[in-house]
Backbone bond lengths (Angstrom), bond angles and torsions (degrees), N, CA, C in turn:
res aa  C-N    CA-C-N  psi(-1)  N-CA   C-N-CA  omega(-1)  CA-C   N-CA-C  phi
1 M - - - 1.422 - - 1.556 111.24 -
2 A 1.357 115.40 -44.16 1.424 119.82 -179.12 1.554 110.49 -59.52
3 E 1.340 115.71 -41.21 1.452 119.25 -179.68 1.533 111.05 -63.76
4 V 1.312 116.44 -41.29 1.481 119.65 178.54 1.503 113.05 -62.54
5 F 1.354 116.15 -44.41 1.400 119.87 177.96 1.564 112.37 -66.55
6 A 1.298 116.45 -35.64 1.457 122.56 177.73 1.486 109.17 -63.99
7 R 1.335 119.39 -43.55 1.449 122.00 178.22 1.532 112.15 -64.44
8 A 1.378 116.57 -39.70 1.411 119.22 -174.88 1.543 111.28 -75.21
9 Y 1.314 117.40 -33.61 1.476 121.98 -171.77 1.528 112.99 -109.85
10 G 1.347 117.13 -8.64 1.471 118.61 -178.27 1.420 115.05 67.61
11 M 1.334 119.11 33.46 1.460 121.22 179.89 1.537 108.34 -146.43
12 V 1.288 112.88 160.01 1.450 119.53 178.68 1.549 107.36 -89.12
13 V 1.336 115.47 128.69 1.436 120.73 179.81 1.495 108.16 -123.70
14 S 1.327 116.85 148.29 1.455 121.67 178.75 1.500 113.39 -70.38
15 S 1.267 120.21 139.03 1.409 122.42 177.34 1.553 110.12 -87.75
16 L 1.289 116.30 -3.00 1.460 121.93 179.06 1.503 111.45 -99.65
17 G 1.309 118.89 145.98 1.467 123.72 176.62 1.506 109.54 -76.07
18 T 1.275 115.24 174.80 1.458 123.89 178.07 1.506 110.76 -97.10
19 M 1.345 118.50 128.90 1.453 119.38 178.72 1.508 109.14 -74.21
20 L 1.315 113.48 127.91 1.494 119.26 178.23 1.500 110.22 -87.29
21 T 1.265 115.76 139.63 1.501 121.14 175.82 1.528 105.45 -116.96
22 E 1.291 115.86 168.33 1.448 122.49 178.39 1.557 110.16 -57.40
23 E 1.348 113.02 -42.58 1.513 117.71 -179.26 1.516 111.61 -62.14
24 T 1.364 114.44 -41.35 1.462 118.74 -178.26 1.491 109.29 -67.04
25 V 1.282 119.53 -43.27 1.488 121.45 -179.16 1.507 110.60 -61.27
26 K 1.346 118.76 -39.54 1.395 123.32 -179.49 1.564 112.53 -66.97
27 E 1.305 115.94 -27.19 1.471 119.95 -177.32 1.496 113.62 -87.64
28 V 1.324 119.41 -25.79 1.480 121.18 -173.04 1.507 110.84 -90.32
29 D 1.377 113.48 156.57 1.427 122.43 176.84 1.513 112.42 -81.95
30 L 1.302 114.28 -38.83 1.497 120.14 178.43 1.506 111.30 -136.11
31 V 1.300 114.31 150.78 1.474 121.66 171.46 1.588 102.50 -116.77
32 V 1.298 114.17 114.02 1.482 119.22 -177.22 1.555 109.04 -104.30
33 T 1.341 112.30 121.33 1.494 118.06 176.01 1.537 106.93 -108.34
34 M 1.278 112.50 157.96 1.495 119.92 -176.92 1.532 110.63 -103.06
35 G 1.316 119.68 10.27 1.461 118.32 175.57 1.500 111.87 132.28
36 C 1.330 118.98 -4.04 1.455 119.29 -177.91 1.506 108.20 -75.86
37 S 1.315 115.60 159.00 1.453 122.50 176.31 1.521 106.85 -83.06
38 L 1.322 115.61 123.96 1.484 118.32 -179.44 1.539 112.70 -59.49
39 E 1.322 114.99 -38.11 1.428 120.84 -175.93 1.553 111.45 -65.00
40 E 1.339 115.34 -25.77 1.483 117.56 178.11 1.555 112.84 -83.73
41 V 1.302 116.70 -13.99 1.479 119.63 -171.48 1.516 111.69 -114.02
42 F 1.346 119.07 -37.78 1.438 122.26 -173.36 1.511 112.97 -115.18
43 P 1.325 115.38 150.94 1.488 120.36 174.20 1.524 109.41 -71.13
44 V 1.351 116.59 150.41 1.443 120.97 -176.13 1.548 114.84 -53.69
45 P 1.365 118.12 -41.42 1.468 114.80 -179.36 1.512 113.12 -62.80
46 L 1.344 118.09 -33.32 1.465 121.85 178.22 1.553 109.66 -70.26
47 I 1.305 117.41 -36.81 1.468 122.07 179.27 1.553 109.95 -63.83
48 S 1.329 114.95 -41.52 1.486 118.67 178.03 1.540 111.38 -61.55
49 L 1.331 116.56 -36.72 1.510 117.75 177.91 1.539 111.01 -69.78
50 M 1.316 119.14 -28.91 1.408 122.74 -175.24 1.575 112.99 -86.71
51 A 1.277 115.34 -11.50 1.518 120.91 -170.80 1.501 113.93 -42.85
52 K 1.236 122.68 -44.01 1.474 124.41 -175.69 1.566 111.42 -93.11
53 K 1.334 116.71 -1.93 1.440 120.37 -173.87 1.569 114.15 -113.10
54 V 1.291 116.61 -7.56 1.445 121.09 -173.48 1.532 113.06 -81.66
55 V 1.284 114.66 128.30 1.512 122.34 172.15 1.516 105.84 -123.80
56 D 1.355 114.82 110.32 1.452 120.19 176.85 1.524 111.36 -92.25
57 C 1.319 117.51 115.42 1.472 122.96 -176.89 1.500 113.24 -79.64
58 K 1.349 118.59 -11.91 1.457 121.62 -179.97 1.510 115.37 50.41
59 I 1.326 112.25 53.45 1.458 120.46 -179.39 1.526 108.95 -93.04
60 D 1.350 117.66 137.25 1.440 121.00 177.91 1.527 111.96 -63.20
61 D 1.331 117.48 148.33 1.452 123.51 177.81 1.525 109.16 -70.26
62 P 1.331 118.38 124.12 1.447 121.73 -178.82 1.505 115.96 -74.83
63 R 1.349 116.72 -14.22 1.490 120.65 -175.37 1.531 108.29 -58.72
64 G 1.393 112.22 130.83 1.459 120.24 174.84 1.508 114.49 78.92
65 R 1.333 116.81 2.43 1.437 120.03 -177.99 1.530 111.58 -89.81
66 T 1.270 117.21 161.83 1.501 121.06 179.00 1.519 108.84 -71.32
67 I 1.269 114.65 163.10 1.511 120.11 177.17 1.500 111.38 -60.16
68 D 1.300 119.56 -38.80 1.480 121.53 177.08 1.546 111.52 -66.50
69 D 1.314 118.83 -39.29 1.445 122.96 176.22 1.525 108.58 -62.92
70 V 1.305 119.32 -43.86 1.465 122.83 -178.22 1.535 108.54 -67.06
71 R 1.271 117.59 -36.45 1.463 119.22 176.69 1.579 111.15 -62.09
72 N 1.301 113.29 -41.82 1.461 117.06 176.29 1.523 112.52 -64.41
73 I 1.332 116.91 -38.49 1.480 124.01 175.07 1.547 109.27 -60.45
74 R 1.351 114.56 -45.84 1.437 120.23 179.14 1.527 111.88 -59.03
75 T 1.332 115.07 -42.02 1.489 120.09 178.13 1.559 110.51 -63.08
76 Q 1.304 114.36 -40.57 1.498 119.25 177.09 1.521 109.83 -58.95
77 I 1.316 114.85 -46.91 1.498 120.06 179.52 1.526 110.72 -61.26
78 E 1.325 117.10 -46.54 1.469 118.67 177.15 1.513 113.38 -57.31
79 E 1.335 115.64 -45.56 1.429 120.67 -179.37 1.547 113.32 -62.14
80 K 1.372 113.43 -42.24 1.457 117.90 179.02 1.505 111.76 -67.38
81 V 1.340 118.90 -41.73 1.439 122.39 -179.96 1.529 110.88 -64.84
82 L 1.303 116.58 -45.30 1.518 119.12 177.82 1.526 111.87 -64.75
83 S 1.308 119.42 -35.07 1.463 122.36 177.15 1.569 109.05 -68.52
84 L 1.284 117.41 -41.72 1.480 119.75 177.15 1.512 111.54 -65.00
85 F 1.352 115.87 -41.43 1.470 119.30 179.94 1.549 109.57 -62.15
86 K 1.344 118.11 -47.34 1.461 123.98 -178.80 1.536 107.49 -60.36
87 K 1.320 117.58 -45.84 1.433 123.00 -175.44 1.572 112.38 -64.33
88 N 1.300 116.64 -36.20 1.416 121.20 -172.05 1.526 113.50 -103.82
89 N 1.299 119.55 10.32 1.465 121.31 179.44 1.507 109.45 -128.61
């Protein structure tokens, strides 16, 4: 995924997500997930803070996919992010 974004935008992007902290969750308007189960990733107290802020985009995992598949996933992500941005601004 990082390689596909790098090719599209001409920049190096991290293939790792950002670790959310309690402080971060309190500061943000939305927590956008790409399809992971919150219970598998976050401790229960953090999930309870995120309850009204979580938007799950239900994006397929790009690991092991072809470059074309990953490009399609990238397009899905772009569309979802733009839609969220328009809806919340």
